[in-house]
C-alpha positions, 0 to 999 in steps of 0.5 A: 438802809439795812433789812426793813424799816416800818414807817407806820402803815408802809415797810421799806426794805433794803435791796440787800434784804430781799430774798430771791429764791430759786425754788419755792417748795410749796406744802400742804400740812405738817407731814408734808412739810416735815418730809422736806424739813427733815432731810433739808437744812431749811433752817432761816425762818422768815416771818410773813404776815397773813401766812397760816397761823400754824405755820407762820414762817417761810423756811429757806436754806442759808443762802435763801436758794430754796425756800418752804411754805405751808399753806395749811389745808384746804383752798381757802387756806392755801389761797390765803396763804399763798397770797400772802407770800405774793404780796409780800415785799420780803420776796422777789419771786419773779424768776423763781421755780415753785413745786407744788407737791403733797400727798393724794389719793389714786384712782387704781386704774392709773396708778398704785400707792407710793406713786409720783404723779406729775399733773398737766392739768389741775380739775376742781370737781366741788364746783357742781350741783349735786342729787342723791343716787336714789333721787336722780333719774334712772338713766343718769350715770352720775349723780354729779352734773356742771354748773349751767347745764341740765344732766351729767357730761356736759361742758359747763355754760357757768364758768367760775375761772376755776374749773381747770388750769393747764400747766406748763408741759414743756417744763412738766416733761423736762423735769419727769425726764429727771427723776422717772426712771428713780426708785420710789420707797415702799414698805409691806404693809403698801404691798400687802394693800395694793395686792387687793386690788385687781388691776395692774397699774395698782397692783405694780410697785410705785413709779414716776407718772404723769397724770392729772389732778382733781381738786375739791374740799369734799374727801370722796370714796366708794362706788355709789355717791361718787361713780355711776349708778347703773355702771360701775366701771365710771368715775365721777372725777373720770367724766368731769376731768375728761369734760372740762379738758375736753378728753385730753385730761386722764383723773389720776390723783386727789387733792384739796388745794391746788386749784386754789394755789394755781389761781393766786399763781395765775393772777399773780403772773398777771401782776408780774410778780411770778412767772406761772410757766415755772410752777411744777405740780406733782402729788404722791399717792397715799391711799387709793380713792376706793375700796377693794372689791368684796370691802366695805367703802366706808370701812376702808375709808376710815380705818384703812386708808388713813393707817400711818404706815400706809402713808410712809411711802408717798410723804417719803417720795415726795422728796425722793422726787422732789430733790433731785429737781431742786438739785437740778435747778439750783446747781445748774441755774444757767440752764434754768433762769431763763425758763422754760417756754410753754406749749401752745394751748388755748387752755394754758393757765386757766379756763379765761386765757388770763395769761395767753 
């Protein structure tokens, strides 16, 4: 049998038609997709049922060593797209390295615009109770608190299982060593914007760093709703990241899709269709998560952070950082084919210990 044959409700594929990529690049929306496709010849399009209607193809190079999907924005789209790919008989992803990447907001206490951060943790900050700051108890530091708790700062007693995902840090550290000295793209508008912030790391040129990622379908900004009520030096995302990782995580970057993608990959690992230990997660900072001093937060969010010229370096740096990783894996496959042993950690994978 050559290719795939449709027999009623069943599709049969010959072994020679099954795609076995060494690297799968996962992007979230059009500009991230173009950051890769404009530089890498991924011209072989393979249609997979159930992918995003906006991005219905898996794009691969000629030999299908490297493939790329675009999930569509938000947790629902991300989970649906990756689930569809995991269940497709056209692909064998058991030995594939999966590069989950996109642009993000950045905490100016940790890094600056254009920087690229590699995560150990992805923390879902959207799974919380909330109350308007004007109606919260006066002694509360935050206006969000975890499910099953009575006030902010307590570890949740009700867990959905998607609150925290821990990545293979041995793999993260290995690829970080490959790219940590790279010179990242920058431009004059970004330099001007970062100069308005007092933090030394915000003012510095973009770098490759290690820092954790939060996931929420709600975009957040400013110092009232998400920051301490009584102490403006704090931040809800920082607090929740610390609580959910028992003080070992550092909030650096924002995202919409990452926990959704990782949940699917944990389940796929359990089903023996992927190796979760081959997942790499990085985000490039396209904007700050808050306004600089003396600037209105709403104006910054609506009219400054979305400017095209400010986003360009982050988009470009997805490929600047991602391409050397792809080349290292595909060009030295004998060194990578057996995978990288993951760390000994009770939180590796999800909070339920599903894959331990």
